[in-house]
Structure formats: C-alpha cells, structure tokens
N, C-alpha and C positions, 0 to 999 in steps of 0.2 A: 504494500500500500504506500503510495507516494505521499509525502508531506510537503506542504509549502506554507509560506506566510502570506497574509493579506497585503496586497500592494496599496500604495497611496495614490490618490488622484488630485493632490493639492499642487497647483501650479507653482506656488512659492517654493514648496519643498523641491519640486523638480528642478527649478532654476539653481538651487543650492547644492545639487548633487555633484560631488567631485569625481574625478577619474579614479582616484584611489578607492573611494567608496564603491564605485561600480565594479572594479576588479575584485575587491574583497567580497562583494556579494555573489561572485561566481566561483570562488575558490572551492575546489572539490566538486563542482557541478551543483545543480539545483534540485536534484532528485535523490531519493533513497527508497529502499524497500523495507517494509516492516512485516512482521509475522501476524497472521490472523489466528493462529493456534499456539498454545504454549509449548515450549521445549525445555522444560525444567527437570523432568524426571525420566528414568529409563522407560516408563510406560508411555510418556509423551513421545519419546523418540521412536518407540516401536509402532505407535499409531501414525505419526507423521512420515516416518521413513520405513525402512525395512524392519520387520517383515510385513507390517500392516498395509503399506502402500501397494504391495503386490496385488492385494485383493481388488483394490480400486482399479489398477491398471488392467487386470484380467476382465473386470466388468466392462470397462470402456472398449477393450479389444472386441468384446462380444456385441456391444451396443454403443456405437460411436456417439449417439445423442447424449449419453451420460457425461461426456466431457464438459457440456455446458453446466452441469450441476456440480461436478466434482473437481473442476479446475477453474482458473480465473479467466480463461479465454473468452467466455461469453460477455464479459464486461471489460475487455482489454482492447484498447485502440492502438494500432501501430501507426506512428507518425513517421512517414517515409519521405526522404528527399535524396536527390543527387547533388544538391548544393549548387545548381546551375543558375538560380534566379532568387537569391536570398535577400529579402527586404529591398533596400535601395543599394545593396552592395554588389549585386550582379553575380557572376559565376566565380564564387570563392571556393568551391570544392566541398567535398563531404566533411572533412575534418573541421574546417572553419565554420561550417553550418551547424555543428552539433550544439553549441550554446543556444541557438535559436530553437532547435528542435526540443531541447530540454525545457526551454521556456514554454513552448507549446504544450508539452506534457504536463507541466506544472499548472497551466491554466485549465486543462481538462480536469485535473483533480480538484482544484480550488473551486471551480464554478459548477461542475457537474458531478463531482464525486467519482469520476471514472479514472481507472488506472490506464496508463499509456506508456508505451516504450518508444523512444527515439531510435530510428534505424537510418543510418546514412550509407548510401551505396556509392562505391567507387567506380562508377561507370555512367556514361551518358547515353549508352546504347539502348534504344527503346526495347528491343527484344530481350536483352539481358535484364533490364529493370522489371519488365512484366514477368519473365520467367522466375526471377528471384522472389517476387511478391507471391506468385502462385505457389511456389515451393514452401514458403513460410506460412501458408494459409492456416495450418492447424495450431499455430502459436497465438492467434489473435481472433477477435470477434468483429473488428471493423478496421478500415484503412483510411487514414487522413493523409492524402498526398499533399506535399508542401514544397513550395519554392522550386518548382521544376519549370524550366523555361518553355515559352511558346515557340513554335507550334507543337513541339513534342508532347507537351502536357496534355493536349487534347486526345492524341492517339493513345497515350499511356492510360489515361483515365478510362477511355472507352473500352480498351482491351481488358483492363483489370476488372471493370464492372461486368463485362461479358464472361470472364473466366471464373469469378468468385460468386458465392451465394451469400454475401454479407454486405452491409453498408460500406460504400466507397465514395469518397468525395475529395476533390481537389479544392482545398479551402481558399486558395488564392483566387480561384474562379468564383465558386458558389457562396462561400462565406461573405466575400465582398459584395456580391450581387444581392444577397438577402438583406444585408444591413442597408445598402443603398436604396433598395425598394422601400424598406421600412421608413427610412429618413425622407425619401421623396413623398411618400404618402403623408408623413407628418407635416412636411413643409406645405404641401397643398392644402391640408386640412386647416392649418393655421391661417392660410390666406383665404380660406372659404371657397376654394375651387376644387374641381375634380382633376384627376390626372389624365383622363382619356384624351383631352385636347391639347396637352402639353407638347411643345416642340423641344425635343431633347437632343443635345449634341454631346457625344462621348468622345473624349480625346484619349486614344489608346485602343489599338486593336489586338492587344495581347490577351493573356489569360483572363484578367479581370474585365477588360473592355468587352470581350465577346460574351462572357457570362452575364454581364450587366445588360447588354443589349438583349440577350435571350430572355432574361427574367422580366424586363420591362415590356417586351412584346407579349410574353405570356400573361402579364398582368393587365393587358388591354391598352397599352400605350403604343399606338402604331407609328407615330412620327418620330422615329429615332434615326439620327445621322451619326455615323462613326468616322472618326479621323484617324489616319495613321501618319507616319512621318512625311508622306508625300501628298497629303491632302485628304479630301473626302473619299471614302471607300464607296465606289459606285460601279455599276455594272458596265460602264463604258471603259473602264481601265483594263489594260492588258497585262499589268505587272502584279496581279494579285495571286497569292497562293490559294490552295483549295479552301482553307478556312475562311479567308476573306472573300473569296468568290461566293461562297455560300451566304456569308453575311450580307454581301451586296445585294443578293437576290431577295433578301427578307427585310432590308432596311431602306432608308432614303426614299420614301414614297413620293417626294416632290422632285425626284431626279436631279438633285443639286450636283454641281461639280465645282472643283476649284479648291480653295484653301480654307483654313480655319476661319478667316475673315468672312468668307462667303457663307459658311455654315452657321456662324454665330449671329449674323445680322438678323435681328428680330426673333431669335430663339428665346424660349422661356427658361431652359435649364442647361447649364454647363456642368458636365461630369468629367473631371480629370482623373484618369487612372494611368497616366504615363509620366515619364520623367521630363517631358518637354514643357517649356514655359509658354504661357499664353499672354499675348500683348494686352495691356490694360485697355487699349482702345477697342479691342474686340468685345470685351465684357461690357464696355460702355454702349456698344451698338445693340445689345440684347433688348428684348421687350421690357416694358415696365414691370415692376414687381418680379424681377428675374430671381432665379435660384442658382447659386454657384456652389458646387461640391468640388473643391480642389484637394484631392486626396493623396497626391504624392507626398511621401514622407521620407526625410524630414523637411524637404523643400517643396511646398505646394506649387502648383502650376502658376498661381498668382497669389501674392500674400493676402491673407484675410483682411488686413487693414485697407488695402487698395480695392479689393473686390467689394468691400462693404460700402464704398463710395457710390456704387451703382446697383448692387444687388440687394434685394429685400431680405434674403436669408442666405447665410454663408456657412458651410461646413468644411472641415478638414479631416485629415487622418491623425492630427496631432492632439495630444492631451492637454496642451496649454492654451487652447482656444475652445470656445463653446461648440457644441454640436460635433463631437468627435465620432467619426464613422470608424468603428473598431470591430474587427471580425469576432472578438470575444463575445459580442452580443449574440452571435449566431451559433458558431460551431459546437460549443459545449452542449447546449440544449438540443441541437439537431442530432448529434450522435447519441446523446442519452435517450432522446425520444425514439430514435430508430432502434436502439438496442432494447429499450423497454418493450417495444412492440414486437421484437423479433423480426424486424423488417429485413427482407432479402436485398433491398436496394433503397437508395434515396431518390425519390421522384420529384418532378417539377412541382406537383401539388404539395408535397411536404415542405419544399422550399418556400412556396407562397404562404403556406400556413405559418411557417417560422417568422416571415416578415410581418404578417398580421399580428402575431403574438408579441413581437418586440414592441410594436407601436402601442398595443393595447395596455401595456404595463403603465404607460404615462397617464392615461385618463385625463383629468383636469389639469395635470402639470404641463401639458403641451404648450409650448411657447416658441417664439421666433429663435430664442437661444437654447431651446430644449426640444428639438424635433425627434430625438431618440433618447432613451434612457442613458444614464451613466454606465460605462462598461463595468463598474463595480456594483451596480444595483443587484441585490440578491434575488429580486423577484423575477429577473429576466430568464435565466436558464430553466427554472421549473416551468414557467409559462410556455416557453418555446418547446420544451420536451413534451409537455402534455399535448400541445397543438400538433406537433410532428407525429407523435404516436397515434393520435386520433386520425390524422390524415392517412397514415400508413394503413390503418385498419380499414378506413373507408375506401381506399384504392385497391385493397386486396393484396398488398405486398407484405403484410404482417404474417 
C-alpha cells in the first residue's frame, strides 16, 4: 500500500519553495509498500508465505478469476511510459521520467485510494511497448499510459485496448480532455450560455489536442478548429499524417484555412495545448465574452494577465492562477470508477460522465474564477468514480 502526504495549493507557499526543498522531497523516491497482513509470528509467516500461500496459488491455477480476490491486481494500476513526451521536458528517456511516474502513482493513492506501480520502458518501438504491456497483463488491473509522444501514443493506446480486457487510458489525451470539457461547461454556465454554438479553436494537434477535439465533438460542440505548427488543420492540406487527416474530416465545419490569426478572429474559445505562443492581438480579435484556456505548463501560450485584458474567463495549467485545469481532477476517479464497476474498457460515455461529475461538485460555488473545483477538493474523485461506474454499467462494459 503506497503512502503519500497531502500537497498544498497555496500560491504563496509555492513561490517560496527552494530547489533544495524540492530535491529533499524526492530523496529515496515518493512511494513505499506496506503490508496489509501481519508478519510477526511463525504462524503469520506460514499463512502469508510458505506453506500456506501454496494453497492460494493452487486455487488460482484452477480458477484464474480468484486472482482478483486473493491478490492486489484487481485494484492495481500500472503507470507506463517510454519517457518520450514528459511534461514540458520532451523526450528525456525512461530513467529521467521515473520521478514523474512516481508522482502519478502517489496521486492515484492520495485521491482514489488505488495502488499503482510506475513502469518505465527503455524503448520507443510501438510493437515492443505493446508486447511488453500485454506480457505484464497478469500483474495489474488497469493501465495508465503516460507521457508517450504523438502520433505513436494513438496507435499504442488503440492496440493495448484491443489486446487487454481491462481499463486502459492515455491520460495525456483523455484526462486533459475530460477536465477541459468540465471547465468549458463551467465557463459557459457562468456566462449563461450553452456550449453547442461555441466556436472553439484548439492550438495543438498532438495527444491532448486530438483528444480534446474528440470529446468536444462528442459533447455536441460541432464548430471546432484545430491548429498545428503550420496553421489550420483542414482537408485541403496535403502534408497531414493519418491522425490529422482524420481530424480534418471531422472538424473545421466552416472550411477555414490559413493561420492562427484566421482561426481566432471572432472565435469564442481558445484552447492551448501546445508549446507555441499565441500573439496577444489574436486573442484581442476573438468574440466578446471570449474564453481562453492557455494550458501549456509552465509557460502558457499567452500569460493570464494579458489574456484577461480581452477574455471574460481565463484558465491555465498552473497552480498559481485561478481556474487550474489539472488532470488530477479526472484520472483518479475515472480509474477507480472503472475498477469499481469491473469495466473491461473506458468508453466515451464514461469520459463524458466524468466531466459532468467534476462540474457538479461546485454547485453554487461556480464563478468566473472557479469554473472547476480545486485539484485538492476531496469531493471530486468519489463523485467522478460513482459517475464513471454508473456509466460503465449503463453501457454494458461492466
């Protein structure tokens, strides 16, 4: 059982954190394993290990389903990466990515009570990654793919989902998308308008950008335009990979072409999930009462203080500004709900239910500077887990 301490969300404290304090906080890693049964007597030893354990192993050998009851795999999440797209650091490799994966495992335990194991793979080969995960299947109950670069992440997730009979989710894609949808619903509700008529521009056609476009379309927001480094992703371009070609066929209903300036003129929503900067004049050209989600971290696409000059509601991925879009609002509850329901996969309906649950927690607290709950709000993960489990049962994947 992994143990962690509760983090702080105080901006003043964050500004006072020293480099020495950060490194001291990581000495020896951030995870440990604790016993759930005593090992104090010879009798304890005989039950937990030989000869008693042999009876349990024989029973599982005869009935594989008993592993869920007599091992920890049914509640264990494998947090798996190849270290190719870590935070804003890029391709830093498996060894350097391990502190981030340990942190993810700590969040699983703290917010959802789920045990998880960080696994870093020393390969970028899609076939090798998929084969390794499949061969490890009997060691875990769910897979959280993390920090794998696009476009490989799409194929890896798809193939792992097809190969395994357990919940699998690439959190950089779907965790981000779930919280973005919750925040956008919250922002629109504060403004007293619906989301269906919003003109949304997404800067970034990588893992998060594609997933955000997909969930917004699934939520009934049809006017979504996606930007990559060369401009608007449109069906008229001949330089698109297969993922972007598919995206172009389902987005950009007004057939726009050109640059970010062309996309943002008159738009209602800017969603930044790329490392690129957005010119302030582009934000100024957006429609009245615009909404800006500049989520690149630590350096947003446009600084919140500048975006606030033109936008009615501003959100970032940072903890030192209001409206933090943080994946921790989604993934602990999503996996807990999926495991509670015994779900074989995580569906689009389960993700939509998660987004609704995140927003529902706020109730009367909803405001322009609080369109989603705090990442530390203890009400969020249970609400998300209940909604996801109910959706899984309703969709017949439990």
